[in-house]
C-alpha positions as CSV (number, residue, x, y, z in Angstrom):
1,M,-11.3,56.5,141.8
2,N,-9.2,56.4,138.7
3,T,-12.1,57.4,136.2
4,I,-11.8,56.8,131.9
5,L,-15.0,58.2,130.2
6,F,-15.7,56.4,126.7
7,V,-18.3,58.5,124.1
8,E,-19.8,55.9,122.2
9,T,-19.2,52.1,121.5
10,T,-20.2,49.3,119.5
11,K,-21.5,45.9,120.8
12,S,-18.3,44.4,119.7
13,G,-15.0,45.3,118.3
14,S,-12.2,47.2,118.9
15,S,-13.9,50.5,120.7
16,R,-15.5,47.3,123.3
17,E,-12.6,45.8,123.5
18,A,-11.0,49.7,124.8
19,I,-13.6,49.8,127.4
20,K,-12.7,46.2,128.4
21,A,-8.7,46.8,128.5
22,A,-9.8,50.2,131.2
23,E,-11.3,47.7,133.2
24,R,-8.4,45.6,133.2
25,L,-6.0,48.4,133.8
26,G,-8.2,49.0,137.1
27,Y,-10.1,52.5,136.0
28,A,-14.1,52.8,136.5
29,T,-15.5,52.8,133.0
30,V,-18.2,55.6,132.1
31,L,-19.8,55.0,128.8
32,L,-21.6,57.9,127.1
33,T,-24.3,56.4,124.3
34,E,-27.0,57.2,121.9
35,N,-27.6,53.9,121.7
36,A,-30.8,53.4,123.9
37,R,-30.3,49.5,122.8
38,F,-27.5,49.1,125.3
39,I,-29.2,50.7,128.2
40,D,-31.8,47.6,127.7
41,Q,-28.8,45.2,127.4
42,R,-27.0,46.7,130.2
43,A,-26.1,43.6,132.5
44,E,-24.2,42.5,128.9
45,F,-21.7,45.2,129.4
46,P,-20.3,44.1,132.7
47,E,-17.0,46.1,132.2
48,V,-18.7,49.3,131.9
49,T,-19.1,50.8,135.5
50,Q,-21.8,53.4,134.4
51,M,-23.8,53.6,131.6
52,I,-25.3,56.9,130.5
53,H,-28.1,57.4,127.5
54,I,-27.6,60.6,125.6
55,D,-30.0,62.0,122.7
56,R,-27.3,63.1,120.9
57,I,-23.5,63.3,121.6
58,T,-22.3,66.8,121.0
59,E,-18.7,68.6,122.6
60,E,-21.4,70.7,124.8
61,A,-23.1,67.2,126.2
62,V,-19.8,65.8,127.1
63,R,-18.5,68.5,128.6
64,E,-21.4,68.5,131.1
65,H,-21.1,65.2,131.7
66,I,-16.9,65.8,132.2
67,Y,-18.0,68.5,135.1
68,A,-20.5,66.1,136.7
69,I,-17.8,63.1,137.2
70,Q,-15.4,65.7,138.4
71,K,-18.5,67.0,141.0
72,L,-18.5,63.4,141.9
73,G,-14.9,63.8,143.5
74,L,-13.7,61.2,140.6
75,K,-10.3,62.0,139.1
76,L,-10.8,61.7,135.5
77,K,-7.7,59.7,133.8
78,G,-8.7,59.7,129.8
79,I,-11.4,61.0,128.2
80,F,-11.8,58.4,124.8
81,S,-13.9,57.6,121.7
82,F,-12.9,54.8,119.0
83,V,-15.8,55.2,117.1
84,D,-16.5,58.0,114.2
85,P,-17.2,61.0,114.4
86,F,-16.1,61.8,117.8
87,V,-12.4,60.8,117.8
88,S,-10.9,64.2,117.4
89,M,-13.7,65.8,119.8
90,T,-12.6,63.6,122.6
91,A,-8.9,63.8,121.8
92,H,-9.0,67.8,122.2
93,L,-11.1,67.2,125.6
94,A,-8.4,64.5,126.7
95,N,-6.0,67.5,126.1
96,E,-7.8,69.8,127.7
97,F,-8.7,68.0,131.1
98,C,-6.2,65.2,131.3
99,Q,-3.3,67.0,129.5
100,A,-3.2,63.6,127.0
101,G,-0.6,65.2,124.5
102,I,-2.8,63.6,121.5
103,S,-2.0,65.1,118.1
104,A,-6.0,66.1,118.0
105,D,-5.7,68.7,115.0
106,A,-4.0,65.5,112.6
107,Y,-7.1,63.7,114.0
108,L,-9.2,66.1,113.0
109,K,-7.4,65.9,109.4
110,M,-8.0,62.1,109.5
111,E,-11.6,62.3,110.2
112,D,-12.4,64.4,106.7
113,K,-11.1,62.9,103.6
114,V,-11.3,66.8,102.1
115,L,-8.9,67.8,104.9
116,T,-7.1,64.6,104.5
117,R,-6.4,64.9,100.8
118,T,-5.6,68.7,101.1
119,A,-3.0,68.1,103.8
120,L,-1.2,65.6,101.4
121,A,-2.0,67.3,98.3
122,E,1.7,67.6,97.5
123,N,2.8,63.8,99.2
124,E,3.2,61.6,96.3
125,V,1.5,59.0,98.4
126,T,-1.8,60.7,97.3
127,P,-3.6,59.7,94.4
128,K,-4.9,62.1,91.7
129,F,-8.3,63.7,93.2
130,M,-10.9,66.5,93.0
131,V,-13.2,67.9,95.6
132,F,-16.2,68.4,93.9
133,E,-18.4,72.0,95.7
134,P,-22.2,71.7,95.9
135,T,-22.3,74.9,94.5
136,T,-20.5,73.8,91.4
137,D,-22.5,72.9,88.0
138,L,-22.9,69.2,88.5
139,K,-23.6,68.3,84.6
140,Q,-20.7,70.8,83.6
141,F,-18.6,69.0,86.0
142,I,-19.1,65.1,84.6
143,S,-18.9,66.2,81.0
144,E,-15.5,67.3,82.0
145,Q,-14.3,64.2,83.3
146,E,-12.3,62.1,80.4
147,T,-10.4,59.2,82.6
148,F,-12.4,56.4,84.2
149,P,-13.1,54.7,86.6
150,L,-13.3,57.0,89.6
151,I,-13.8,56.5,93.5
152,I,-16.5,59.0,94.6
153,K,-16.2,59.4,98.4
154,S,-18.6,61.5,100.9
155,P,-15.6,63.2,103.1
156,L,-17.1,62.3,106.3
157,S,-17.9,58.4,104.9
158,K,-16.8,55.4,107.1
159,A,-17.1,51.4,106.7
160,S,-17.0,51.8,103.0
161,R,-20.6,53.5,103.5
162,D,-20.9,56.5,100.4
163,V,-17.6,54.9,98.6
164,Y,-18.7,53.8,94.9
165,L,-16.7,52.6,91.9
166,V,-18.1,54.7,88.9
167,E,-17.2,53.2,85.4
168,D,-18.7,56.0,83.3
169,R,-20.2,59.2,83.4
170,K,-23.8,58.1,83.2
171,E,-23.1,56.3,86.9
172,M,-21.1,58.9,88.1
173,T,-24.0,61.1,87.4
174,R,-26.6,58.6,89.6
175,V,-24.0,58.4,92.3
176,M,-23.4,62.5,92.8
177,K,-26.5,63.1,92.5
178,S,-28.3,60.7,94.9
179,M,-25.4,61.7,97.2
180,L,-26.0,65.6,96.8
181,K,-29.7,64.6,97.5
182,N,-28.9,63.0,100.7
183,Y,-26.2,65.5,102.0
184,P,-26.7,68.8,99.7
185,S,-24.4,70.9,101.8
186,Q,-21.2,68.7,101.7
187,Q,-18.1,68.3,99.2
188,I,-18.0,65.5,97.3
189,V,-14.5,63.7,96.9
190,I,-13.5,62.1,93.5
191,E,-10.1,59.9,93.5
192,E,-8.7,58.2,90.5
193,Y,-8.6,54.3,90.9
194,L,-5.8,52.6,91.8
195,D,-5.5,48.8,91.0
196,G,-2.8,46.8,93.3
197,P,-2.9,44.7,96.4
198,Q,-4.0,46.7,99.5
199,Y,-2.6,46.8,103.0
200,L,-3.7,48.0,106.1
201,V,-1.1,49.4,108.9
202,E,-1.7,49.8,112.3
203,L,0.0,52.8,113.9
204,V,1.3,54.4,116.8
205,V,3.3,57.3,116.9
206,V,5.1,57.9,120.1
207,E,6.8,61.5,120.1
208,G,7.3,61.4,116.8
209,E,8.8,57.7,116.7
210,L,6.7,55.4,114.2
211,H,5.6,52.0,115.3
212,L,4.3,50.1,112.9
213,V,2.7,47.5,114.8
214,A,0.9,45.3,112.3
215,V,1.1,44.9,108.6
216,I,-2.2,43.0,107.4
217,K,-2.8,42.5,103.5
218,Q,-6.7,42.6,102.6
219,D,-8.5,40.6,100.9
220,I,-11.4,42.9,99.1
221,Q,-15.1,41.8,98.0
222,K,-16.4,44.2,94.9
223,D,-20.4,43.9,94.5
224,L,-22.4,46.5,95.8
225,K,-19.3,48.3,97.5
226,F,-15.5,47.6,98.4
227,I,-15.8,45.3,101.4
228,I,-12.8,43.9,103.3
229,T,-13.9,40.0,103.6
230,G,-10.2,38.8,104.6
231,Y,-7.5,39.9,106.8
232,D,-3.9,38.0,106.4
233,I,-1.5,39.5,109.1
234,Q,2.2,39.9,107.8
235,L,4.5,38.6,109.9
236,S,7.2,40.2,107.5
237,L,7.4,41.9,104.5
238,E,10.2,41.9,101.5
239,S,12.7,44.9,102.8
240,R,12.3,47.3,99.7
241,L,8.7,46.9,100.2
242,Y,8.8,47.3,103.9
243,D,11.3,50.3,103.6
244,K,9.0,52.1,101.2
245,L,6.5,51.8,103.2
246,V,7.9,53.2,106.6
247,S,9.1,56.1,104.4
248,A,5.7,56.5,102.8
249,V,4.0,56.5,106.4
250,E,6.6,58.4,107.9
251,S,5.9,61.2,105.3
252,I,2.3,61.3,105.7
253,C,2.6,61.5,109.4
254,N,4.7,64.6,109.1
255,D,2.7,66.4,106.5
256,L,-0.3,65.9,109.6
257,G,1.6,67.0,112.1
258,A,0.8,63.4,113.7
259,K,3.5,62.9,116.9
260,N,1.5,61.2,119.1
261,V,-1.3,59.1,117.6
262,A,-2.7,55.8,117.0
263,C,-4.4,55.4,113.7
264,H,-4.8,53.1,110.7
265,L,-3.6,53.3,107.3
266,E,-4.9,51.4,104.0
267,L,-2.5,51.7,101.4
268,R,-2.0,50.1,97.8
269,Y,0.8,49.5,96.4
270,V,0.6,50.6,92.6
271,R,3.6,51.2,90.1
272,E,6.6,50.8,93.4
273,T,4.5,53.4,95.1
274,W,2.9,53.3,97.9
275,K,-0.4,55.1,97.4
276,L,-3.2,56.3,100.8
277,I,-6.7,55.1,100.1
278,E,-7.9,55.6,103.5
279,L,-7.0,56.8,106.8
280,N,-8.8,56.5,110.2
281,P,-7.8,58.4,113.6
282,R,-8.2,55.3,115.7
283,I,-7.5,51.4,115.7
284,S,-9.2,49.5,112.7
285,G,-12.9,48.3,114.0
286,G,-14.3,45.0,114.3
287,A,-11.6,41.7,115.5
288,M,-8.5,44.1,114.7
289,N,-7.4,44.1,118.6
290,R,-8.0,40.6,118.6
291,M,-6.0,39.8,115.6
292,I,-3.3,41.5,116.4
293,E,-3.3,40.0,120.2
294,E,-3.4,36.5,118.4
295,A,-0.5,37.0,116.0
296,F,1.9,39.1,118.2
297,G,0.9,39.1,121.6
298,I,-0.1,42.6,121.8
299,N,-3.3,44.4,123.0
300,L,-3.3,47.3,120.8
301,M,-6.1,48.8,122.5
302,E,-4.5,48.3,126.1
303,E,-1.4,50.2,125.1
304,T,-3.1,53.1,123.4
305,L,-5.1,53.5,126.6
306,K,-1.6,53.9,128.5
307,L,0.1,56.2,125.8
308,F,-2.3,58.5,125.8
309,M,-2.9,58.6,129.7
310,G,0.9,58.8,130.1
311,E,2.0,55.6,131.0
312,E,4.9,53.4,129.3
313,I,3.7,51.4,126.6
314,N,4.9,47.7,125.4
315,L,4.7,47.3,121.6
316,K,7.5,44.6,121.9
317,R,6.1,41.4,119.8
318,R,5.6,38.6,122.4
319,H,5.0,35.9,119.4
320,E,4.4,35.7,116.3
321,H,1.7,33.3,114.4
322,H,0.2,33.3,111.1
323,I,-3.2,34.5,111.4
324,Y,-5.8,34.9,108.8
325,T,-9.6,36.6,109.8
326,H,-12.4,35.5,107.0
327,Y,-16.1,37.7,107.5
328,I,-18.9,36.5,107.1
329,T,-21.2,38.0,104.4
330,V,-25.0,37.0,102.9
331,N,-26.3,37.3,99.5
332,T,-29.6,38.1,100.0
333,Y,-32.7,40.6,102.2
334,G,-34.5,38.8,104.7
335,T,-35.4,38.5,108.3
336,L,-33.2,36.2,110.2
337,L,-34.8,33.4,111.6
338,K,-31.7,31.6,112.9
339,V,-27.7,30.5,113.0
340,T,-26.1,27.1,113.0
341,G,-22.6,25.9,112.7
342,K,-20.8,28.1,115.4
343,N,-19.7,25.2,117.5
344,Y,-18.9,23.3,114.4
345,A,-16.5,26.1,113.4
346,M,-15.0,26.7,116.7
347,K,-14.0,23.0,116.7
348,H,-12.3,22.9,113.4
349,E,-8.4,23.3,112.7
350,G,-6.8,26.1,114.0
351,V,-9.7,28.4,115.2
352,R,-9.2,31.0,117.6
353,E,-12.2,32.7,118.0
354,V,-15.8,32.5,116.1
355,Y,-18.3,35.8,116.4
356,V,-21.7,35.8,115.2
357,K,-23.2,39.3,115.0
358,P,-26.8,39.1,114.4
359,R,-29.8,38.1,116.3
360,K,-32.8,36.5,115.7
361,G,-35.4,39.0,113.7
362,T,-32.2,40.9,112.3
363,F,-32.8,42.3,109.0
364,M,-30.0,40.7,107.0
365,T,-28.5,42.4,103.8
366,P,-25.4,41.5,101.1
367,P,-22.7,43.8,102.2
368,I,-23.4,47.3,101.2
369,S,-21.0,48.2,104.2
370,M,-18.6,46.9,106.8
371,G,-21.4,47.0,109.0
372,S,-22.7,44.1,106.8
373,R,-20.5,42.1,107.5
374,Y,-22.2,39.0,110.2
375,G,-19.8,37.5,111.7
376,Y,-15.7,36.2,111.8
377,V,-13.4,33.6,112.4
378,I,-10.0,34.0,113.4
379,A,-8.0,30.9,112.6
380,S,-3.7,30.3,112.9
381,G,-1.5,27.9,110.6
382,D,1.7,26.8,110.3
383,T,1.7,29.0,107.3
384,A,-0.1,32.2,106.0
385,S,-2.0,29.8,103.1
386,K,-2.8,27.1,105.9
387,A,-4.3,29.5,108.2
388,K,-6.4,31.5,105.7
389,R,-7.5,27.9,104.6
390,N,-8.5,27.2,108.1
391,A,-10.7,29.9,108.6
392,M,-12.3,29.7,105.5
393,H,-13.2,26.1,106.0
394,A,-14.3,26.8,109.6
395,A,-16.6,29.4,108.3
396,K,-18.5,27.1,105.7
397,N,-20.2,25.8,108.8
398,I,-21.6,28.6,109.9
399,K,-25.4,29.0,108.2
400,F,-27.7,32.1,108.4
401,Y,-31.3,31.1,107.7
402,I,-33.1,34.0,106.3
403,E,-36.5,34.8,105.4
404,S,-36.8,36.4,102.5
405,N,-39.4,39.7,102.0
406,E,-40.0,39.8,98.6
407,E,-43.5,38.7,98.1
């Protein structure tokens, strides 16, 4: 039977949507996961043909399971991961075992922010940046910094973890000491802070031809971290802005050697120039696949799988709807007792989907990473502002009852 091997997933969101898409396309699905809870919740994954728990995902372990699948006589058509940090590893394996033709080396550069910035060092999309080597004298390095604020990043950070805004040398010292304590042998990326509207681009490149599937304006909450709380899908951009965006994205792909990829970029428009903030070798997580499907009728995960398995893809918009997604956060620490209001939210005008992530007993925190977003509302409207209003109003119905752990 034609089979796709998936390496890791999240309980919900784009990586889970990929497995569901594979089942719809008629493939048997094998999932390798480090998450033992998924085995306990096996009945909640009906789209997974076989689920295998392994203690640690490594290339060697994945290869062993590839050989096991082949020995069973199953025809392996794809090996994929849409979860960091396994994307480039599975892309290389898909090329080796399935002749997928994915630009795996480009994916490897996208996974590591040092490699990304170095590869794009001469590109005007790149902000001013430095790479701190762990052998460098920290005090001396910080004393040489004159311009603030700065952004401090771990090269392997994901979902806003280990990304910090520092306003002065004191904050920079505290953040970098903490990062070096946690990752003593890891480089640190320091970038200039850029102020301007931020957009996410969902991109598919087929034999070097660019398809900007969706452009989404992001609403950012800056508290403990930079957290994206709102996604406003743009049905169109002003032509000059869009032309500059296409040119910027094309130059990035050329410099990275990205000929066959599906990825997403986050860029800010600063002083008439697009600047690259983040670049990730996969579709954005969370509700992104659902947003695009509601806005344009395109199931991006399904088309991505087809692309990497050599099938014909269709990225043509079936319709255009104003779609806004609002993510829900909390401002306290404690244990979740219950959640109410989901059904009321679902009945609100324009609402397409309501999702609440945590279960009773979950320890809740303010937003310290994208993983600290506890649900979302996807809504439509006659205009972009109406779609946003519908999502925000519906989300107000959802209440988290939290028992504080403070004495």
